[in-house]
C-alpha positions in Angstrom: 8.8 46.8 158.6 8.1 50.5 157.8 9.0 53.0 160.5 8.9 56.7 160.9 12.4 57.9 160.5 11.7 61.1 158.6 10.2 64.3 160.0 6.8 65.1 158.4 6.6 67.6 155.6 4.4 69.9 157.5 3.9 73.6 156.7 5.2 75.6 153.8 8.3 74.9 151.8 10.0 78.0 150.5 12.0 77.5 147.3 14.4 80.4 146.7 15.7 80.3 143.2 18.9 82.1 142.2 18.0 83.4 138.8 14.7 84.3 137.3 15.3 83.3 133.7 14.0 80.6 131.3 14.6 77.6 133.6 13.4 79.3 136.8 10.1 80.8 135.3 9.3 77.5 133.5 9.7 75.7 136.7 7.6 78.1 138.7 4.8 78.4 136.1 4.7 74.7 135.7 4.3 74.0 139.4 1.6 76.7 139.8 -0.3 75.4 136.8 0.0 71.8 137.9 -1.4 72.5 141.4 -4.4 74.2 139.7 -4.9 71.1 137.6 -4.2 73.0 134.4 -1.0 71.2 133.5 0.8 67.9 134.3 4.3 67.8 135.9 5.5 65.3 133.2 9.2 64.4 133.6 9.1 64.7 137.4 10.3 61.5 139.1 8.8 62.6 142.4 5.4 62.9 140.8 5.4 59.9 138.5 8.1 57.3 139.3 7.3 54.2 141.2 9.7 52.2 143.3 9.4 48.5 144.3 9.4 48.0 148.1 9.5 44.5 149.6 10.0 41.2 147.9 8.0 38.1 147.1 4.4 38.3 148.3 5.1 41.6 150.1 6.3 43.3 146.8 4.6 46.6 145.9 5.3 49.4 143.5 4.7 52.8 145.1 5.1 56.4 144.3 7.7 58.3 146.4 5.0 60.1 148.5 3.6 56.7 149.5 7.0 55.6 150.8 8.3 58.8 152.4 6.6 62.1 153.5 7.1 64.5 150.6 6.2 68.1 150.4 3.2 68.7 148.2 3.1 71.1 145.3 0.4 73.1 147.3 3.0 73.6 150.0 5.5 75.4 147.8 6.2 79.1 148.0 8.6 80.7 145.5 11.0 83.5 145.7 14.1 84.5 143.7 17.1 86.7 143.1 18.0 88.1 139.7 20.2 90.8 138.1 17.1 92.0 136.2 14.1 93.5 138.2 11.3 92.0 136.1 8.8 89.8 138.0 8.4 86.1 137.2 5.4 86.8 134.8 7.4 89.4 132.8 10.5 87.1 132.8 8.4 84.1 131.7 7.0 86.1 128.8 10.4 87.4 127.8 11.9 83.9 127.9 9.4 82.7 125.2 9.5 79.1 126.5 5.8 78.7 127.4 2.8 79.8 125.4 0.6 82.6 126.7 -2.2 80.3 127.5 0.2 78.3 129.8 1.2 81.5 131.7 -1.9 83.7 131.9 -3.9 81.4 134.3 -1.2 81.9 137.0 -0.3 85.5 136.0 -1.3 86.9 139.4 0.8 84.5 141.3 3.8 85.0 139.0 3.6 88.7 139.2 3.9 88.5 143.0 7.3 86.7 142.6 9.5 89.8 142.4 13.2 89.1 142.5 15.4 90.4 145.2 18.6 92.2 144.2 21.2 89.7 143.1 24.7 89.1 144.6 26.6 89.6 141.4 30.1 90.2 140.0 30.2 90.9 136.3 33.7 89.4 136.1 32.1 86.0 136.6 29.4 86.5 133.9 30.6 89.2 131.5 27.7 88.8 129.0 25.1 89.8 131.6 24.3 93.5 132.0 21.7 93.6 134.7 21.9 96.4 137.3 19.4 94.9 139.8 22.4 94.0 142.0 23.5 94.4 145.6 26.1 97.0 146.6 28.5 94.8 148.6 31.7 96.0 150.2 33.2 92.6 150.5 32.3 89.0 149.8 31.5 88.6 153.5 29.1 91.6 153.2 27.6 89.7 150.3 27.0 86.7 152.5 25.4 88.8 155.2 23.0 90.5 152.8 22.0 87.1 151.4 21.4 85.7 154.8 19.1 88.6 155.6 17.2 88.0 152.4 16.7 84.3 153.3 15.5 85.2 156.9 13.2 87.9 155.6 11.6 85.7 152.9 11.1 82.8 155.4 9.4 85.2 157.9 7.3 87.1 155.4 6.1 84.0 153.6 5.7 82.0 156.8 7.8 79.1 155.6 8.7 76.3 157.8 11.6 75.3 155.7 13.6 76.8 152.8 15.6 75.3 150.0 18.0 77.4 147.8 18.3 76.4 144.2 20.9 77.8 141.8 19.2 78.1 138.3 21.3 81.1 137.2 24.0 81.3 134.6 27.3 79.4 134.5 30.1 81.3 136.2 33.7 81.4 134.8 35.8 78.4 135.8 37.2 78.7 139.3 39.9 76.1 139.9 40.0 74.6 143.3 42.7 76.3 145.3 43.9 74.4 148.3 44.9 77.5 150.3 41.4 78.9 150.0 39.0 76.1 149.4 40.3 73.2 151.5 39.0 74.3 154.9 36.0 76.3 156.2 38.2 78.7 158.2 40.3 79.5 155.1 37.1 80.1 153.0 35.7 82.4 155.6 39.0 84.3 155.9 39.0 84.8 152.1 35.4 86.1 152.1 36.3 88.6 154.9 39.5 89.6 153.0 37.3 90.2 149.9 39.2 87.6 147.7 37.2 88.2 144.5 39.4 85.8 142.5 38.8 82.7 144.5 35.3 83.4 146.0 32.6 83.4 143.3 29.2 85.0 144.1 27.7 81.5 144.0 29.8 80.5 147.0 28.3 83.4 148.9 24.8 82.1 148.1 25.7 78.6 149.2 27.4 79.7 152.4 24.4 82.0 153.3 22.0 79.1 152.6 23.9 76.7 154.8 24.3 79.3 157.6 20.5 79.7 157.6 19.8 76.0 157.7 18.6 75.9 154.0 19.7 73.0 151.8 21.5 74.2 148.7 21.4 72.7 145.2 23.9 73.8 142.5 22.2 73.5 139.1 25.1 74.9 137.1 28.6 73.4 136.7 30.1 76.1 139.0 32.8 75.0 141.5 30.6 76.5 144.4 29.9 73.6 146.8 32.3 71.1 145.1 35.1 72.1 147.5 36.1 70.6 150.9 35.4 73.8 152.7 31.7 73.6 151.8 31.6 69.9 152.6 32.9 70.9 156.0 30.3 73.5 156.5 27.5 71.2 155.4 28.7 68.7 158.0 29.0 71.4 160.7 25.6 72.8 160.0 24.1 69.4 159.4 22.5 70.7 156.2 22.5 68.7 152.9 24.1 69.9 149.6 23.8 68.6 146.1 25.4 69.4 142.7 26.4 70.0 140.1 24.7 71.0 136.8 21.2 69.9 135.9 21.4 66.8 133.7 18.8 67.5 131.0 19.6 66.9 127.3 22.8 65.7 125.8 24.4 64.5 129.0 21.2 62.6 129.9 21.5 60.8 126.5 25.2 60.2 127.0 24.8 58.7 130.6 22.1 56.4 129.2 23.6 55.5 125.9 27.2 54.9 127.0 26.1 52.0 129.1 24.7 50.3 126.0 28.2 50.4 124.5 29.9 49.1 127.6 27.3 46.4 128.3 27.4 45.2 124.7 31.3 45.2 124.9 31.7 47.4 121.9 34.8 49.6 121.4 34.9 53.4 121.2 37.1 55.4 118.9 35.5 58.8 119.5 32.5 60.7 120.7 31.9 64.2 119.4 29.1 66.3 121.0 28.0 69.7 119.8 25.1 71.9 120.7 23.3 75.0 119.5 21.4 77.1 122.0 20.0 80.6 122.0 18.8 81.6 125.4 20.5 83.5 128.2 22.5 80.4 129.1 23.8 80.2 125.5 24.8 83.8 125.6 26.8 83.4 128.8 28.4 80.2 127.5 29.5 82.1 124.4 32.2 83.5 126.7 35.2 81.1 126.6 35.9 81.4 130.4 32.3 80.4 131.2 32.2 77.6 128.6 35.3 76.1 130.2 33.2 75.5 133.4 30.5 73.7 131.4 33.0 71.7 129.3 34.7 70.3 132.4 31.2 69.2 133.6 30.1 67.6 130.3 33.4 65.8 129.6 33.4 64.0 132.9 30.5 61.7 132.0 32.1 59.2 129.6 35.4 58.6 131.5 33.6 57.0 134.5 31.4 54.7 132.3 33.8 53.6 129.6 37.0 52.9 131.5 40.3 52.1 129.9 41.7 50.4 133.0 38.8 47.9 133.0 38.6 47.3 129.2 41.9 48.4 127.6 41.0 46.7 124.3 37.8 48.7 124.0 38.4 52.1 125.6 42.1 52.7 125.7 42.4 55.8 123.5 39.1 57.3 122.5 38.7 61.0 121.6 35.9 62.9 123.4 35.1 66.5 122.4 32.2 68.8 123.5 31.1 72.0 121.9 28.4 74.6 122.6 27.5 77.3 120.1 25.4 80.3 120.8 22.7 80.5 118.1 20.0 83.2 118.9 17.3 82.0 116.5 16.9 78.8 118.3 16.3 80.5 121.7 15.4 77.8 124.3 15.0 75.0 121.8 18.4 73.5 122.1 19.7 71.1 119.5 22.4 68.6 120.2 24.3 66.3 117.8 26.3 63.3 118.8 28.6 61.5 116.5 29.8 58.2 118.0 32.5 56.2 116.3 32.4 52.6 117.7 34.0 49.4 116.6 32.9 45.8 116.8 33.9 42.3 115.8 37.5 42.1 114.5 37.8 45.9 115.0 35.4 46.9 112.1 34.2 50.5 112.5 30.6 51.7 112.8 28.9 55.0 113.5 26.0 56.1 115.6 24.3 59.5 115.2 22.0 61.1 117.7 20.2 64.3 117.0 18.2 65.5 120.0 15.9 68.5 119.4 15.1 69.3 122.9 13.6 72.2 124.9 16.2 73.1 127.6 13.9 74.5 130.2 11.1 71.9 129.6 13.7 69.3 130.6 15.2 71.3 133.4 11.9 72.2 135.2 11.1 68.8 136.5 14.7 68.3 137.5 14.4 71.5 139.6 11.3 70.2 141.3 12.7 66.8 142.1 16.0 68.2 143.4 14.2 70.7 145.7 11.7 68.1 147.0 14.3 65.4 147.5 16.9 67.6 149.2 14.1 68.8 151.6 13.3 65.2 152.2 17.0 64.5 152.9 17.1 67.3 155.4 14.0 66.0 157.3 15.7 62.6 157.3 18.7 64.1 159.1 21.0 63.7 156.1 23.8 66.2 155.5 26.9 66.6 153.4 27.0 65.6 149.7 23.7 63.9 148.7 25.1 61.3 146.3 21.6 59.7 145.8 20.7 62.8 143.7 23.4 62.0 141.1 20.6 60.9 138.8 19.6 64.5 138.2 23.1 65.9 137.9 25.6 66.2 135.0 28.8 66.2 137.1 27.8 64.5 140.4 29.7 65.7 143.5 32.1 63.2 145.2 35.1 63.3 147.5 37.9 63.6 144.9 40.4 64.3 147.8 40.0 60.6 148.8 40.1 59.2 145.2 36.3 58.7 145.1 34.9 58.5 141.6 31.6 60.0 140.5 28.8 57.6 139.4 27.7 58.8 136.0 26.1 55.5 134.8 22.3 56.4 134.5 21.0 53.1 135.7 23.4 52.9 138.6 22.3 56.4 139.6 18.7 55.3 139.5 19.5 52.4 141.8 21.2 54.8 144.2 18.1 57.0 144.1 15.6 54.1 144.7 17.7 52.7 147.5 17.8 56.0 149.3 14.1 56.4 149.1 13.6 52.9 150.4 16.0 53.5 153.3 14.3 56.8 154.3 11.0 55.0 154.1 12.1 52.4 156.5 12.6 49.6 153.9 15.6 47.6 153.0 17.9 49.3 150.3 17.8 45.9 148.5 19.2 46.6 145.0 22.9 46.3 144.4 24.9 48.6 142.1 26.8 46.3 139.7 
Protein backbone atom coordinates (compact mmCIF):
# COMPACT_ATOMS: atom_id res chain seq x y z
CA UNK A 1 0.00 0.00 0.00
CA UNK A 2 2.90 2.34 0.74
CA UNK A 3 4.27 4.31 -2.21
CA UNK A 4 6.92 6.92 -2.83
CA UNK A 5 5.07 10.22 -3.17
CA UNK A 6 7.58 12.43 -1.33
CA UNK A 7 10.99 13.46 -2.64
CA UNK A 8 13.83 12.08 -0.48
CA UNK A 9 15.34 14.30 2.21
CA UNK A 10 18.75 14.19 0.58
CA UNK A 11 21.48 16.73 1.24
CA UNK A 12 21.64 19.54 3.76
CA UNK A 13 18.65 21.42 5.14
CA UNK A 14 19.39 25.05 5.95
CA UNK A 15 17.31 26.57 8.71
CA UNK A 16 17.47 30.35 8.65
CA UNK A 17 16.05 31.78 11.86
CA UNK A 18 14.82 35.34 12.09
CA UNK A 19 16.02 36.28 15.58
CA UNK A 20 18.94 35.04 17.63
CA UNK A 21 17.43 35.33 21.09
CA UNK A 22 16.36 32.89 23.79
CA UNK A 23 14.12 30.70 21.61
CA UNK A 24 16.46 30.57 18.63
CA UNK A 25 19.63 29.78 20.60
CA UNK A 26 17.89 27.18 22.78
CA UNK A 27 16.61 25.52 19.60
CA UNK A 28 20.01 25.57 17.92
CA UNK A 29 21.99 24.44 20.96
CA UNK A 30 19.53 21.63 21.63
CA UNK A 31 19.76 20.27 18.09
CA UNK A 32 23.57 20.47 18.12
CA UNK A 33 23.77 18.75 21.52
CA UNK A 34 21.23 16.07 20.52
CA UNK A 35 23.08 15.06 17.40
CA UNK A 36 26.25 14.62 19.49
CA UNK A 37 24.29 12.35 21.82
CA UNK A 38 24.75 14.79 24.71
CA UNK A 39 21.07 15.71 25.08
CA UNK A 40 17.66 14.39 24.12
CA UNK A 41 15.18 16.33 21.95
CA UNK A 42 12.33 15.81 24.41
CA UNK A 43 9.07 17.44 23.43
CA UNK A 44 9.67 16.96 19.71
CA UNK A 45 6.85 15.10 17.97
CA UNK A 46 9.01 14.32 14.95
CA UNK A 47 11.58 12.62 17.17
CA UNK A 48 9.27 10.81 19.61
CA UNK A 49 5.64 10.60 18.49
CA UNK A 50 4.34 7.38 16.95
CA UNK A 51 1.41 7.13 14.55
CA UNK A 52 -0.74 4.11 13.79
CA UNK A 53 -0.73 3.07 10.16
CA UNK A 54 -2.96 0.32 8.85
CA UNK A 55 -5.76 -1.49 10.63
CA UNK A 56 -6.47 -4.95 11.97
CA UNK A 57 -3.60 -7.40 11.44
CA UNK A 58 -1.71 -4.76 9.41
CA UNK A 59 -1.76 -2.22 12.25
CA UNK A 60 1.63 -0.77 13.26
CA UNK A 61 2.78 2.20 15.33
CA UNK A 62 5.66 3.97 13.65
CA UNK A 63 7.74 7.09 14.18
CA UNK A 64 7.35 9.81 11.56
CA UNK A 65 10.70 9.00 9.91
CA UNK A 66 9.56 5.39 9.40
CA UNK A 67 6.49 6.61 7.49
CA UNK A 68 7.87 9.53 5.48
CA UNK A 69 11.41 10.64 4.52
CA UNK A 70 12.38 13.19 7.18
CA UNK A 71 15.49 15.34 7.29
CA UNK A 72 17.87 14.12 10.01
CA UNK A 73 19.28 16.32 12.74
CA UNK A 74 22.73 15.69 11.22
CA UNK A 75 21.55 17.32 7.97
CA UNK A 76 20.62 20.66 9.56
CA UNK A 77 22.71 23.80 9.03
CA UNK A 78 21.78 26.93 10.98
CA UNK A 79 21.93 30.60 10.08
CA UNK A 80 20.13 33.65 11.42
CA UNK A 81 19.40 37.37 11.30
CA UNK A 82 19.34 39.60 14.37
CA UNK A 83 19.38 43.26 15.39
CA UNK A 84 22.30 42.48 17.72
CA UNK A 85 25.67 41.24 16.32
CA UNK A 86 26.49 38.61 18.97
CA UNK A 87 27.03 35.08 17.68
CA UNK A 88 24.77 32.22 18.79
CA UNK A 89 27.08 31.19 21.65
CA UNK A 90 27.21 34.72 23.07
CA UNK A 91 23.45 35.09 22.63
CA UNK A 92 22.78 31.74 24.34
CA UNK A 93 24.91 32.74 27.33
CA UNK A 94 23.16 36.11 27.51
CA UNK A 95 19.70 34.50 27.34
CA UNK A 96 20.42 32.45 30.51
CA UNK A 97 18.07 29.66 29.50
CA UNK A 98 20.59 26.83 29.27
CA UNK A 99 23.31 25.93 31.76
CA UNK A 100 26.94 26.40 30.81
CA UNK A 101 27.48 22.65 30.62
CA UNK A 102 24.69 22.40 28.04
CA UNK A 103 26.24 25.05 25.78
CA UNK A 104 30.00 24.60 26.05
CA UNK A 105 30.20 21.20 24.27
CA UNK A 106 28.84 22.88 21.11
CA UNK A 107 30.49 26.25 21.66
CA UNK A 108 32.60 26.07 18.50
CA UNK A 109 29.54 25.35 16.33
CA UNK A 110 27.45 28.07 17.98
CA UNK A 111 30.22 30.63 17.58
CA UNK A 112 30.18 30.00 13.84
CA UNK A 113 26.51 31.01 13.67
CA UNK A 114 26.95 34.75 13.24
CA UNK A 115 23.77 36.72 12.54
CA UNK A 116 23.31 38.60 9.31
CA UNK A 117 22.10 42.18 9.65
CA UNK A 118 18.38 42.26 10.36
CA UNK A 119 15.67 43.86 8.26
CA UNK A 120 14.25 46.04 11.02
CA UNK A 121 11.96 48.97 11.63
CA UNK A 122 11.97 50.26 15.19
CA UNK A 123 8.37 51.46 14.81
CA UNK A 124 7.32 47.80 14.84
CA UNK A 125 9.30 46.90 18.01
CA UNK A 126 10.00 50.09 19.94
CA UNK A 127 11.61 48.33 22.92
CA UNK A 128 14.49 46.90 20.85
CA UNK A 129 17.59 49.06 20.44
CA UNK A 130 19.88 46.92 18.29
CA UNK A 131 21.88 48.61 15.55
CA UNK A 132 22.90 45.49 13.59
CA UNK A 133 20.38 46.36 10.91
CA UNK A 134 20.19 46.81 7.16
CA UNK A 135 20.15 50.22 5.51
CA UNK A 136 17.10 49.87 3.29
CA UNK A 137 15.81 52.60 1.02
CA UNK A 138 12.39 51.00 0.61
CA UNK A 139 10.53 47.87 1.68
CA UNK A 140 11.28 46.46 -1.79
CA UNK A 141 14.98 47.09 -1.19
CA UNK A 142 14.56 45.24 2.12
CA UNK A 143 13.12 42.27 0.22
CA UNK A 144 15.97 42.26 -2.30
CA UNK A 145 18.62 42.36 0.42
CA UNK A 146 16.97 39.45 2.25
CA UNK A 147 16.74 37.43 -0.96
CA UNK A 148 20.45 37.94 -1.47
CA UNK A 149 21.10 36.78 2.12
CA UNK A 150 19.15 33.57 1.49
CA UNK A 151 20.95 32.87 -1.79
CA UNK A 152 24.36 33.51 -0.25
CA UNK A 153 23.66 31.33 2.79
CA UNK A 154 22.38 28.48 0.64
CA UNK A 155 25.45 28.66 -1.59
CA UNK A 156 28.08 29.10 1.12
CA UNK A 157 26.64 26.35 3.34
CA UNK A 158 25.96 24.08 0.35
CA UNK A 159 22.34 23.54 1.33
CA UNK A 160 19.99 21.63 -0.92
CA UNK A 161 16.94 23.22 0.72
CA UNK A 162 16.25 26.15 3.04
CA UNK A 163 13.44 26.84 5.52
CA UNK A 164 12.95 30.31 7.04
CA UNK A 165 11.60 30.42 10.61
CA UNK A 166 10.46 33.57 12.41
CA UNK A 167 11.55 33.30 16.07
CA UNK A 168 11.91 37.03 16.62
CA UNK A 169 9.81 39.42 18.67
CA UNK A 170 6.14 40.20 18.16
CA UNK A 171 5.57 43.19 15.93
CA UNK A 172 2.91 45.82 16.54
CA UNK A 173 -0.54 44.84 15.37
CA UNK A 174 -1.03 45.36 11.63
CA UNK A 175 -4.73 45.12 10.73
CA UNK A 176 -5.51 43.50 7.40
CA UNK A 177 -6.05 46.25 4.83
CA UNK A 178 -7.98 45.07 1.77
CA UNK A 179 -6.37 47.63 -0.54
CA UNK A 180 -2.85 46.48 0.34
CA UNK A 181 -3.09 42.90 1.58
CA UNK A 182 -5.77 41.30 -0.63
CA UNK A 183 -3.72 40.68 -3.77
CA UNK A 184 -0.08 39.95 -4.51
CA UNK A 185 0.13 42.78 -7.03
CA UNK A 186 -1.15 45.28 -4.45
CA UNK A 187 1.32 43.99 -1.85
CA UNK A 188 4.24 44.31 -4.25
CA UNK A 189 3.14 47.81 -5.26
CA UNK A 190 3.02 48.82 -1.58
CA UNK A 191 6.52 47.42 -1.01
CA UNK A 192 7.86 49.35 -4.00
CA UNK A 193 6.06 52.51 -2.82
CA UNK A 194 7.71 52.02 0.60
CA UNK A 195 4.41 51.80 2.48
CA UNK A 196 5.88 51.42 5.96
CA UNK A 197 2.50 51.49 7.69
CA UNK A 198 1.03 48.42 6.02
CA UNK A 199 4.20 46.47 5.17
CA UNK A 200 5.89 45.11 8.29
CA UNK A 201 9.51 43.90 8.10
CA UNK A 202 8.26 40.35 8.73
CA UNK A 203 6.32 40.53 5.45
CA UNK A 204 9.58 41.28 3.66
CA UNK A 205 11.18 38.18 5.21
CA UNK A 206 8.22 36.04 4.16
CA UNK A 207 8.13 37.44 0.63
CA UNK A 208 11.89 36.97 0.24
CA UNK A 209 11.69 33.38 1.47
CA UNK A 210 8.86 32.43 -0.89
CA UNK A 211 10.57 34.18 -3.80
CA UNK A 212 13.65 32.03 -3.13
CA UNK A 213 11.65 28.80 -2.86
CA UNK A 214 12.07 28.55 0.92
CA UNK A 215 9.06 27.51 3.04
CA UNK A 216 8.24 30.13 5.67
CA UNK A 217 7.01 29.59 9.25
CA UNK A 218 5.63 32.49 11.31
CA UNK A 219 6.35 31.77 14.97
CA UNK A 220 4.91 35.03 16.33
CA UNK A 221 1.32 36.32 16.11
CA UNK A 222 2.28 38.84 13.41
CA UNK A 223 -0.11 39.38 10.50
CA UNK A 224 2.76 38.59 8.04
CA UNK A 225 1.58 35.56 6.00
CA UNK A 226 -1.98 35.58 7.30
CA UNK A 227 -3.16 37.71 4.37
CA UNK A 228 -4.61 36.73 0.95
CA UNK A 229 -1.66 38.31 -0.89
CA UNK A 230 0.79 35.91 0.78
CA UNK A 231 -1.52 32.96 0.17
CA UNK A 232 -1.54 33.95 -3.49
CA UNK A 233 2.24 34.10 -3.57
CA UNK A 234 2.52 30.75 -1.83
CA UNK A 235 0.24 29.22 -4.46
CA UNK A 236 2.10 30.95 -7.29
CA UNK A 237 5.56 29.87 -6.12
CA UNK A 238 4.23 26.47 -4.96
CA UNK A 239 6.00 26.93 -1.62
CA UNK A 240 4.27 26.06 1.70
CA UNK A 241 3.64 28.53 4.53
CA UNK A 242 2.57 28.04 8.14
CA UNK A 243 1.62 30.22 11.09
CA UNK A 244 1.02 31.77 13.39
CA UNK A 245 2.54 31.96 16.90
CA UNK A 246 4.24 29.01 18.59
CA UNK A 247 1.84 27.20 20.90
CA UNK A 248 3.92 26.53 23.99
CA UNK A 249 2.58 27.22 27.49
CA UNK A 250 -0.75 28.71 28.43
CA UNK A 251 -2.45 28.30 25.06
CA UNK A 252 -1.29 24.67 24.86
CA UNK A 253 -3.02 24.12 28.19
CA UNK A 254 -6.09 26.01 27.02
CA UNK A 255 -6.43 24.08 23.75
CA UNK A 256 -6.14 20.83 25.70
CA UNK A 257 -8.28 21.71 28.72
CA UNK A 258 -11.17 23.51 27.00
CA UNK A 259 -12.14 20.22 25.27
CA UNK A 260 -12.56 18.66 28.73
CA UNK A 261 -15.18 21.31 29.54
CA UNK A 262 -16.99 20.88 26.21
CA UNK A 263 -16.82 17.06 26.19
CA UNK A 264 -18.17 16.89 29.75
CA UNK A 265 -20.92 19.41 28.81
CA UNK A 266 -20.00 21.79 31.61
CA UNK A 267 -20.84 25.49 31.30
CA UNK A 268 -18.38 28.39 31.31
CA UNK A 269 -18.88 31.78 32.95
CA UNK A 270 -15.36 33.11 32.48
CA UNK A 271 -11.72 32.31 31.79
CA UNK A 272 -9.06 34.73 33.02
CA UNK A 273 -5.49 34.13 31.87
CA UNK A 274 -2.47 36.08 33.03
CA UNK A 275 1.29 35.64 32.53
CA UNK A 276 4.53 36.99 33.91
CA UNK A 277 7.58 36.83 31.68
CA UNK A 278 10.97 38.50 31.81
CA UNK A 279 12.88 37.74 28.61
CA UNK A 280 13.19 39.88 25.47
CA UNK A 281 9.74 38.73 24.35
CA UNK A 282 8.29 39.99 27.62
CA UNK A 283 10.06 43.32 27.16
CA UNK A 284 8.64 43.79 23.67
CA UNK A 285 5.15 42.75 24.77
CA UNK A 286 5.27 45.37 27.50
CA UNK A 287 4.54 47.83 24.68
CA UNK A 288 0.71 48.00 24.30
CA UNK A 289 0.79 48.01 20.48
CA UNK A 290 2.85 44.81 20.46
CA UNK A 291 0.75 43.16 23.17
CA UNK A 292 -2.36 43.77 21.04
CA UNK A 293 -0.94 41.42 18.39
CA UNK A 294 -0.38 38.70 20.99
CA UNK A 295 -3.77 39.27 22.62
CA UNK A 296 -5.63 38.70 19.36
CA UNK A 297 -3.73 35.43 18.92
CA UNK A 298 -4.36 34.13 22.45
CA UNK A 299 -8.02 35.14 22.56
CA UNK A 300 -8.94 33.16 19.45
CA UNK A 301 -8.48 29.73 21.05
CA UNK A 302 -11.59 29.39 23.20
CA UNK A 303 -14.11 30.79 20.76
CA UNK A 304 -13.60 27.94 18.28
CA UNK A 305 -13.83 25.22 20.95
CA UNK A 306 -16.61 26.45 23.27
CA UNK A 307 -19.22 27.65 20.78
CA UNK A 308 -22.34 29.53 21.82
CA UNK A 309 -24.19 28.63 18.61
CA UNK A 310 -23.74 24.91 19.31
CA UNK A 311 -24.40 24.99 23.06
CA UNK A 312 -26.15 28.27 24.00
CA UNK A 313 -27.05 27.01 27.49
CA UNK A 314 -23.37 26.44 28.26
CA UNK A 315 -21.34 29.03 26.35
CA UNK A 316 -23.66 31.89 25.52
CA UNK A 317 -21.99 34.72 27.42
CA UNK A 318 -18.65 33.82 28.98
CA UNK A 319 -15.95 36.40 29.73
CA UNK A 320 -12.46 35.73 28.35
CA UNK A 321 -9.51 37.92 29.32
CA UNK A 322 -5.77 37.54 28.63
CA UNK A 323 -2.96 39.51 30.26
CA UNK A 324 0.85 39.44 29.89
CA UNK A 325 3.02 41.27 32.39
CA UNK A 326 6.72 42.01 31.96
CA UNK A 327 8.55 40.86 35.09
CA UNK A 328 12.37 40.88 34.62
CA UNK A 329 13.35 38.68 37.63
CA UNK A 330 11.60 35.68 36.08
CA UNK A 331 13.59 35.93 32.80
CA UNK A 332 12.67 32.97 30.53
CA UNK A 333 10.83 31.09 33.27
CA UNK A 334 7.33 32.18 32.39
CA UNK A 335 4.50 31.66 34.86
CA UNK A 336 0.89 31.53 33.79
CA UNK A 337 -2.24 31.49 35.90
CA UNK A 338 -5.66 30.50 34.65
CA UNK A 339 -8.81 31.04 36.65
CA UNK A 340 -11.72 29.19 35.08
CA UNK A 341 -15.28 29.74 36.33
CA UNK A 342 -17.44 26.83 35.26
CA UNK A 343 -20.93 25.74 36.22
CA UNK A 344 -22.54 22.33 36.40
CA UNK A 345 -25.71 20.54 37.42
CA UNK A 346 -28.59 22.99 37.96
CA UNK A 347 -26.21 25.88 37.27
CA UNK A 348 -24.11 25.53 40.44
CA UNK A 349 -20.73 27.32 40.10
CA UNK A 350 -17.28 25.75 40.44
CA UNK A 351 -13.72 26.99 39.89
CA UNK A 352 -10.64 25.51 38.28
CA UNK A 353 -7.16 26.99 38.87
CA UNK A 354 -4.16 26.15 36.70
CA UNK A 355 -0.70 27.44 37.59
CA UNK A 356 1.89 26.55 34.94
CA UNK A 357 5.50 27.38 35.84
CA UNK A 358 7.02 26.74 32.45
CA UNK A 359 10.22 27.53 30.61
CA UNK A 360 9.24 29.43 27.51
CA UNK A 361 12.17 28.55 25.27
CA UNK A 362 12.35 24.94 26.49
CA UNK A 363 8.78 24.48 25.26
CA UNK A 364 9.33 26.47 22.07
CA UNK A 365 12.54 24.75 20.89
CA UNK A 366 10.96 21.38 19.98
CA UNK A 367 8.09 23.21 18.29
CA UNK A 368 10.66 25.06 16.15
CA UNK A 369 12.30 21.77 15.19
CA UNK A 370 9.02 20.08 14.32
CA UNK A 371 7.70 22.98 12.27
CA UNK A 372 10.93 23.22 10.26
CA UNK A 373 11.17 19.49 9.58
CA UNK A 374 7.49 19.13 8.75
CA UNK A 375 7.21 22.13 6.44
CA UNK A 376 10.32 20.84 4.64
CA UNK A 377 8.51 17.51 4.33
CA UNK A 378 5.42 19.28 2.98
CA UNK A 379 7.52 21.07 0.35
CA UNK A 380 9.07 17.78 -0.78
CA UNK A 381 5.57 16.30 -0.96
CA UNK A 382 4.56 19.07 -3.36
CA UNK A 383 2.30 20.81 -0.87
CA UNK A 384 1.93 24.59 -0.94
CA UNK A 385 -0.33 27.27 0.49
CA UNK A 386 -1.42 27.21 4.15
CA UNK A 387 -0.31 24.02 5.88
CA UNK A 388 -3.31 23.43 8.14
CA UNK A 389 -1.93 20.12 9.39
CA UNK A 390 0.64 22.11 11.37
CA UNK A 391 -2.09 23.77 13.45
CA UNK A 392 -1.13 21.48 16.35
CA UNK A 393 1.99 23.59 16.92
CA UNK A 394 0.41 27.02 16.50
CA UNK A 395 -1.53 29.32 18.78
CA UNK A 396 -3.61 31.03 16.10
CA UNK A 397 -3.68 28.61 13.14
CA UNK A 398 -4.02 30.19 9.73
CA UNK A 399 -7.24 29.61 7.79
CA UNK A 400 -9.09 31.28 4.92
CA UNK A 401 -11.19 33.77 6.87
CA UNK A 402 -12.27 35.42 3.59
CA UNK A 403 -14.38 32.30 2.89
CA UNK A 404 -15.77 31.99 6.41
CA UNK A 405 -13.42 29.13 7.30
CA UNK A 406 -12.86 28.65 11.01
CA UNK A 407 -9.53 27.76 12.60
CA UNK A 408 -9.22 24.39 14.33
CA UNK A 409 -7.95 25.06 17.87
CA UNK A 410 -9.09 21.85 19.57
CA UNK A 411 -5.80 20.08 20.44
CA UNK A 412 -7.02 16.55 19.77
CA UNK A 413 -8.57 17.47 16.44
CA UNK A 414 -5.32 19.18 15.52
CA UNK A 415 -3.42 16.00 16.38
CA UNK A 416 -5.75 14.04 14.10
CA UNK A 417 -5.05 16.48 11.26
CA UNK A 418 -1.31 16.06 11.83
CA UNK A 419 -1.45 12.26 11.90
CA UNK A 420 -3.63 12.05 8.81
CA UNK A 421 -1.28 14.30 6.85
CA UNK A 422 1.73 12.15 7.79
CA UNK A 423 -0.19 9.02 6.81
CA UNK A 424 -1.22 10.54 3.50
CA UNK A 425 2.31 11.70 2.64
CA UNK A 426 3.55 8.22 3.53
CA UNK A 427 1.12 6.61 1.11
CA UNK A 428 -1.31 5.35 3.75
CA UNK A 429 -5.01 6.05 4.14
CA UNK A 430 -5.79 9.16 6.25
CA UNK A 431 -8.15 6.99 8.29
CA UNK A 432 -9.07 9.05 11.34
CA UNK A 433 -12.07 11.37 11.29
CA UNK A 434 -12.21 14.74 13.04
CA UNK A 435 -15.40 14.72 15.09
